[in-house]
MIGUVO-225924 format. One line per 4 residues: number of its first residue (from 0); their letters; for each residue x, y, z of C-alpha. Coordinates in steps of 0.5 Angstrom, whole numbers, plus 2048, in hexadecimal, padded with zeros to 3 digits. Each point is the difference from the previous one (the first is absolute). Last residue first. Layout:
residues N
NUM> A> X Y Z; ... $
//
This chain:
residues 285
284> PELR> 965 8F6 951; 804 7FB 805; 802 7FA 7FC; 7FC 7FA 801 $
280> GLAA> 7FB 801 7FA; 807 7FF 7FC; 801 7FA 803; 7F9 7FD 7FE $
276> AALE> 801 803 7F9; 806 7FD 7FF; 7FE 7F9 802; 7FA 800 7FC $
272> VMEA> 804 802 7FA; 804 7FA 801; 7FA 7FC 800; 7FD 802 7FA $
268> VREP> 807 800 7FC; 800 7F9 803; 7FA 7FE 7FD; 801 803 7FA $
264> GLHD> 806 7FC 7FD; 807 7FF 803; 804 802 7FA; 7FF 807 7FD $
260> AAFG> 7FC 803 805; 803 7FC 806; 807 803 7FD; 7FD 807 800 $
256> LYQV> 7FD 7FF 807; 807 7FF 803; 801 807 802; 7F9 802 801 $
252> NVHV> 800 7FA 805; 807 802 803; 7FE 808 801; 7F9 7FF 803 $
248> DAWD> 803 7FB 805; 806 805 801; 7FB 805 802; 7FD 7FC 805 $
244> REGP> 806 7FE 803; 803 807 801; 7FA 803 803; 803 800 807 $
240> PEPH> 807 7FF 7FF; 803 7F9 7FF; 804 7FC 805; 804 7FA 7FD $
236> DSPL> 803 7FD 807; 7FA 7FB 801; 802 7FC 7F9; 7FB 800 7FB $
232> EAGQ> 7FC 7FA 7FE; 801 7FF 7F8; 7FA 7FE 7FD; 802 802 7F9 $
228> ARLV> 7FC 807 801; 804 801 806; 806 7FF 7FC; 7FE 806 7FC $
224> ALDL> 7FD 804 806; 807 800 803; 804 803 7FB; 7FB 805 7FF $
220> GAPA> 7FF 801 807; 807 804 800; 7FD 806 7FD; 803 802 7FA $
216> VRAN> 807 801 7FC; 800 7FB 7FA; 803 7FA 7FE; 7FD 7FC 7FA $
212> GWDI> 807 7FD 7FE; 802 7FE 807; 800 7F9 7FD; 802 7FB 806 $
208> LVDG> 7FF 7FF 807; 804 7FB 803; 7FE 7FA 805; 800 7FB 7FB $
204> LING> 7FE 803 7FA; 7FA 806 801; 7FE 804 7FA; 7FB 7FA 7FE $
200> RHPD> 7FD 801 807; 7FE 807 7FF; 804 806 802; 7FE 805 7FB $
196> GHCL> 801 807 802; 807 7FF 803; 7FF 806 804; 804 806 802 $
192> TRPL> 7FD 804 805; 7FA 804 801; 7FC 803 806; 7F9 801 7FF $
188> TALA> 7FD 807 800; 7FF 802 7F8; 7FF 7F9 7FE; 7FB 7FF 805 $
184> RLIR> 7FC 806 7FE; 801 7FF 7F8; 7FC 7F9 802; 7FB 803 804 $
180> PDDR> 7FF 805 7FB; 7FE 7FC 7FA; 803 802 7FA; 801 7F9 7FC $
176> WSRL> 7FC 7FD 805; 7F9 802 7FC; 803 7FE 7F9; 803 7FA 803 $
172> AKEA> 7F9 7FE 803; 7FC 801 7F9; 805 7FC 7FD; 800 7FA 805 $
168> DGFA> 7F8 800 7FF; 801 800 7F9; 805 7FA 800; 7FB 7FC 805 $
164> TDGT> 7FA 801 7FB; 803 7FB 7FB; 800 803 7F9; 806 7FB 7FF $
160> RALG> 805 803 7FB; 7FE 807 800; 7FF 800 808; 807 7FC 801 $
156> GRVA> 803 805 7FC; 7FD 806 804; 803 7FD 806; 807 7FF 7FD $
152> VLTR> 800 808 7FE; 7FD 802 807; 806 7FD 803; 805 804 7FD $
148> DCLA> 7FB 806 801; 7FF 7FE 808; 808 800 800; 801 807 7FD $
144> AWWP> 7FB 803 805; 804 7FC 806; 807 803 7FD; 7FC 807 7FF $
140> GDVV> 7FE 800 808; 806 7FD 802; 804 7FA 800; 807 802 7FF $
136> PIGR> 805 7FD 7FA; 807 7FE 802; 806 804 7FD; 803 802 806 $
132> PRQR> 7FE 7FD 807; 7FA 804 803; 800 801 808; 7FB 7FF 805 $
128> HWHT> 802 7F9 802; 806 7FE 7FC; 803 7FC 805; 7FA 7FE 803 $
124> HVRA> 7FC 7FD 7FA; 807 7FD 7FE; 801 7FC 806; 7F9 7FE 801 $
120> LTDW> 7FF 7FE 7F9; 807 7FB 801; 7FD 7FE 806; 7FA 7FE 7FD $
116> VADP> 804 7FC 7FB; 804 7FD 805; 7FA 7FD 804; 7FF 7FC 7FA $
112> VPRG> 7F8 801 7FD; 7FC 7FA 803; 7FE 7FA 7FC; 7F9 800 7FE $
108> DAPP> 802 801 7F8; 807 7FE 7FF; 806 804 802; 804 802 7FA $
104> PADV> 805 7FB 7FE; 807 800 802; 807 800 7FD; 801 807 801 $
100> FPTV> 806 803 7FB; 803 806 803; 7FE 807 7FD; 803 804 7FA $
96> IWDP> 7FC 806 7FD; 800 803 7FA; 7FE 807 7FC; 805 805 803 $
92> GVAV> 804 7FB 804; 7FF 7FC 807; 804 7FB 803; 7FF 7FA 805 $
88> PRPV> 7F9 802 802; 7FF 800 808; 7FC 7FC 804; 7FE 804 806 $
84> GGVV> 803 801 807; 802 807 7FF; 7FC 804 7FB; 805 804 7FB $
80> AVAR> 7FF 7FB 7FA; 7F9 800 800; 800 807 7FE; 805 7FE 7FA $
76> MAAV> 7FC 7FA 7FF; 7FA 805 7FF; 803 805 7FB; 802 7FA 7FC $
72> EVPS> 7F9 7FE 800; 7FD 807 7FE; 805 801 7FB; 7FE 7F9 7FD $
68> AAKL> 804 7FA 800; 804 7FB 7FC; 801 7FA 805; 806 7FC 801 $
64> VVAV> 7FF 7FB 806; 806 7FD 803; 804 7F9 802; 807 800 803 $
60> ARGD> 805 7FB 7FF; 806 802 803; 807 7FF 7FC; 802 807 800 $
56> VDLD> 7F8 802 7FE; 7FE 7FB 7FC; 7F8 802 7FE; 7FA 7FC 7FF $
52> IREV> 7FB 805 7FD; 7F9 7FF 800; 7FC 805 7FB; 7FB 805 800 $
48> ADSV> 7FE 803 7FA; 7F8 801 7FE; 7FF 800 808; 7FD 7FC 805 $
44> YGGG> 804 7FC 805; 7FB 7FC 804; 800 7FB 7FA; 804 802 7FA $
40> LPSR> 808 800 7FF; 804 800 7FA; 807 7FC 801; 807 802 801 $
36> VRVR> 806 7FC 801; 808 801 802; 800 807 800; 806 803 803 $
32> ATGG> 801 805 806; 806 803 802; 801 801 808; 7FD 803 806 $
28> LARG> 7F8 7FE 7FF; 7FE 807 7FF; 806 802 7FB; 7FE 7F9 7FC $
24> VAVL> 7F9 802 800; 802 807 7FD; 805 7FD 7FB; 7FA 7FC 7FE $
20> WPDG> 7FB 805 7FF; 805 805 7FC; 801 7FB 7FB; 808 7FE 800 $
16> ASRP> 7FE 7F9 7FF; 7FE 802 7F9; 7F9 801 7FD; 7FB 7FB 7FD $
12> GGTP> 7F9 801 7FF; 7FA 801 805; 7FD 806 803; 804 7FF 807 $
8> SSTT> 806 7FF 7FC; 803 7F9 7FF; 807 7FD 801; 806 7FF 7FD $
4> DRAS> 807 7FD 801; 7FE 7FA 805; 7FA 7FF 7FC; 805 7FE 7FA $
0> M> 801 804 7FA $
//
C-alpha cells in the first residue's frame, strides 16, 4: 500500500487515508489531504511519537507536525487556538494535535528570545487573565506541595548516590518550603492565567513557541522566570505584580531542581537552592 493510501496514527502503526486526524487537517486546510512522506522528528519536538507529515492538499504541498498529545496539551492547544494573533494548531483531536511544521532551530544561547514569542505569551496571558481553561491544572497549595514531593525524590536519589551535602541541604530546604506560608500566601493572592509552563529555548523554533504539554494555570511570572533564568531580557511591556517575580523565581528553581539533581551535579543543585532561598526571603512574610 502506498504512502498516498496510508498514514500513521499518532502512536505509530498504519491507518487508512480516512484516519480522523487526516480528515480534520484536510477540512482545516480547505481540501482533501493525502500523505506524501512522513518521517520521525527529534530535537525541539520532544515526544515519543512526533512525525513530520508532508501532505498534498489538492495539489498544494503542506508540511505539518503530527504529535500524540496528553489531555493537558490537547486542552492547552484548544485554549491557545481562541487567542487572537498567535500561531494556532491546524487541528486538535482527543489525543493528538497537528501544527504547522517550523523549519528553524531553537535560538542559540546568548541570542535574544524572538519578539514573536514574547508577543505570544503576552497575548495568551492577557486573554486568559483570571480565567481557567478547562482541563488545565491549577498551581495552588496542593499543586506546590506535589511539586516539592516530586523534586524531593530526585534530590534524595542524588544524596543516596553521592552523599554530597548539597543534596542534603536541598532536601532540608524542600521539606521546609513545601508548606511555607509565604509561598501559600502568594499562590492565594497572585492573579493566574494560562501559562506555557516550560518555555525554555528548546521549546522555541524560529519565532514559534511549541510543546504546551506542561501548561498550567498560574501567575504569568512563571513563564517569564523560565526565560529569565536562561539569560533572556524581559521586555518592558511585561509588568509583574508585586511579589510575582520573587514567587516565580522560587517556583522555577524548584521546578528544575529535580533535573539538576539527576543530571547537573551538586554544585548546580546548591546554586539553585541558594537562588530559591534568596527569592523566598524577598517575599512578604
